N, C-alpha and C positions, 0 to 999 in steps of 0.2 A: 818932443817928447811924447805928448799927448797922441799926436798922429803917428809915431812910431808903435805905440801900444796898440792902438787901433787896427794899424796895417798888421802887426803881428797877430792880433786876435783873429782878423779876417783870414789871415794865412792858416791859422790854426783851425777855423771854422771850415774853410775850403778843404783842407787835408782830412777832417772828420767826416765832411760831406762825401767826399771821395771814397773814404773807407767804408762808409755806410752803404754806399752804392754797390761797391764791390761786394760787400757782404749780402746785399740785398739780392744781387744777381746770382751769386753762389747758392743762397736759400731757394732762390726761385728754380734754378737748375735741379736742385735736389728735390724739390717738391714734383716737378715735372717727371724725374725719374722714378720717384715713388708712386705717382700716379700710374704710370706706365706698368711697373711691376705689379701694383695691386690689380690692374686691368689683365695682366697676363695670368696672375694667381687666381683670379676670379674665373677666367676662362679655363684654367687647368682644373680647378675645382668642379667646373661644370662637367668638364670631360671625364674626370675621375668618377663623379656621381652617376653619369650616364654609364659607365662601364661598370659601376658597382650594381647598378639596376639590372643591367643585361646579365651579369653573372649571376645574381640573385634568380633571375628567370631560368637561366641554363641549370643552375643546382635544382631549383624545383622541378624542373622537366625530367633531369636525370633521377630525381628520387621518384617520380612517378613511374618512369620507365624501369627502374629497379624493382619497385614494387610489383608492377605487372609481370615481370620476369620471374621474381620469387613465386608469385601465385601459379605461374605456368610450370615451375618446376614441381612445385607441390602437386599439381593436377597430373603431370607426366609420371612423377613418382607412384601416385596412387593408381595410375593406369597400369604401370609396370607390375605392381603388387599384385593387382587383380589378375592380369594375364598370367603372371607367375603361379598364382593359385590356381586359375582355370586350368593351366598346363599341368600341373602337379596332380589336379583331380582327375583329368583325362588320362595321364600317364598311369595313376593308380587303377582307373578302371580298366584300361587296356591291358595291364599287367595282370590284374584280378582275371580278365576273361581268357587271358593266354595260359593261366595257370589251369583254368578249369578245363 
């Protein structure tokens, strides 16, 4: 009777040990999967940070180019106004001379 109880206990412990080993294997596989995903996410984050940095540089360059072009537009508009004024003055002089 005592021997049967001990054998039953040994069987129960073997079943528990096997279940524990299976659970450990599953958890180990999950940990490996999570580590791989973490590594992939870190690589993606690095790529995205690099892209964001390059985008920021591109935006800065475009803003500089935009400011330069706006300055050029102001300069050209001033030249047009000056030439229009000069032409108008020359025209008035020519008109006055012609009338005399």
